[in-house]
Phi, psi and omega in degrees: 000319182298317180296320180296318179295318178298321180296315179297319180296318180295322178297317179298316181296319179296319179298315179298318180298318181295320178299313179297320181297315181293319180299318180289318188279340188302139179305136189296341174255350186293327180253332185302326182231031188295327185244037174293129185275139170246175182292350179268353187304135179290141177292148176221152184288155179304133179089347179283154178285126181303139178092349180244120181291135179293152176099226189298318182301317181291318180300324187276351183295137175297163182302320181296318179299317181298316180299313181293321180297317179294320179298315181291326178296319178292328178295326179300315182298323182287330188250004186296337182268001181292124180287153178250122183295335185282349183280074178234145178289150174299136178294127180287142180158217181297137179275002183238095181296157181288131177251109186264338184289129184301317182298321180293323178295321180294317182293318180083149180239151175267104182263010181296146181278157181240132181284120182299329182295334181266001181292155181291156175287089191296322182297313178295323180297317179294320178300317181293317180296317180291323178297315179301313181299312184290325179296316182284332174293328181272349183281110184291340180278347177256112185237154173199161183303141176072001184298318189276352183285159180269172178300323180295338181279348182283122179297152181305318184292345177271003180254016186282357179260002180264101182269133185249131170245103181285340181292324184243002178069053184231141172234125181241125173263114184270139178241113179305144182073019176227059179057027186289332178301312182286327175291326175296321177300316179300316181296325178295316179297314183293317184276350183055041184275357182218134183250149173241106184055043176084000181240135179299143175298141176246334179253117182306322184288349177283344185277120181297146182302323183296332177279328182300318185263009175284121186298336181286347182286331189247145170271114180242160183303324183292347177273350184299325184300319180292330183273318191241001176057227186292347178274354190300315183293324177296319180293322176302314182297320180295318180292323178295329178288324190260320188285159173279124185247130180218160174210162174237138183235179186203155174311121187303318180290322178293323177298321177296318179298316180298318179297316179298315182300315186281332185259340184234344175265344173254154181288109180230107186300315182298312183287332176296312184288319185282325188237316186294316181301310177299321180296315181297324179287317186284319191248349178238004176057036176270144175230166179050052182284149176302153181274344180243151182291326180295319177295318181297314180296323178296329179269004179076021181262101179229148174293134175270163177297327177296318176302316182298316180294319177300319179299317181295324184274344183293119181297341178287337186301306184279352172288333179280315181193155177299156176310142171299149185301336182287340175231011174287144182298147181297323182295339177272338179274321191242353173052057187293343177270350177254339181241128184273091184288139180274337183215131178240108179262159178231144179296329181296338177233039189302310186299313180293315182297316182296315180298317181294318181296315180298326175294315181296326178282351181062038177237009183292343176274351180268328184199168172242150175286132180303142182294159186280159179290143177289328187261032179301138179304128185265146178298330182293349180280347186306314183302316181293316182294323184265004184301323183262006179269124181306148182303317181299322178294318180299320180293319177295320181295321178298316179299325180293326183247013184303319182301321179293320176301310188287311185299325185253016169073028176270132182294146177296128183284074186304324181297336179267347188252005177230158178294000000 
């Protein structure tokens, strides 16, 4: 009996110690605003722990999940009165913020106004997009790599595109070449993760691009392990249940064209050394290539779109390393069959989708989404870009990106896949 009592006492002491440890160690924004409600928040019965569905989901939660959920719920009560510095109205004045970054000035922005009466029926649109995604994720006859694995099976390093804003209860999965620079800017403003002379940024366009894409600027799921150790996966699941999760997608072939244009038609030292040199050697039979991109461009040595497609289709490519994020498939970046996204935006309807999403998140009084580029890659360019690509290659490329076409409701480009 004495040994049993000592054992029970030790378990109680260890539990108390763990609770104190987590409270001390917990990220200072991770609990303070963990359960801020957005318009997407799932309803829960009175007395239920927010973020945990009553019934089977709650019953099935492991003990650690239950413990963490209760701990976070109590933290909400303690922190519900904490004011949020970001809840400030937009300063009235010019509707066109100053753009100081040279690259942004060169690209140019579309500041034209949009008539609300002509906006899409966003609610119905979201229902349709989510229905399409869920139907194909549940369709056993439609398969693609990684579809059947669970969230627990996803390696930590594959969760690096999920950006978390604990202040407003938002998770954004960013997809390169789909307005991700500006959505990252929005997340920085909302989360106050970056300061300008000691003050959080309030205007997304004020944030320099080099800071936007700095990995240290954002709290992402893959960083949870360093912060929370063995509890990290449990915390991810709780946040995924409660937070509003969104992503933006784009026609897969147009996204590839955009990636090629920005990384290989412009002088980019990193992409020249990492990708262009091997492509030029393998697919254009060039040798003794310049070591710098400026020298290569000066000599007229550039990767062709055909080289790029060969690189994507070459089975040796992914044996060396996974696709770069700029042309990696969306289903591999954002795991849409493992994560139940609340909002699916598209670049083709970016302005309407962004405005609607900010309203639903109840942050539209804090900021505006930066306007879209005037020179955005157009879908109508596909025929010209793929005109010199052999039919067999186009068909293989479609198979490579088929899951993105199907899951997100993009029509099969029949004109490119037939003679």
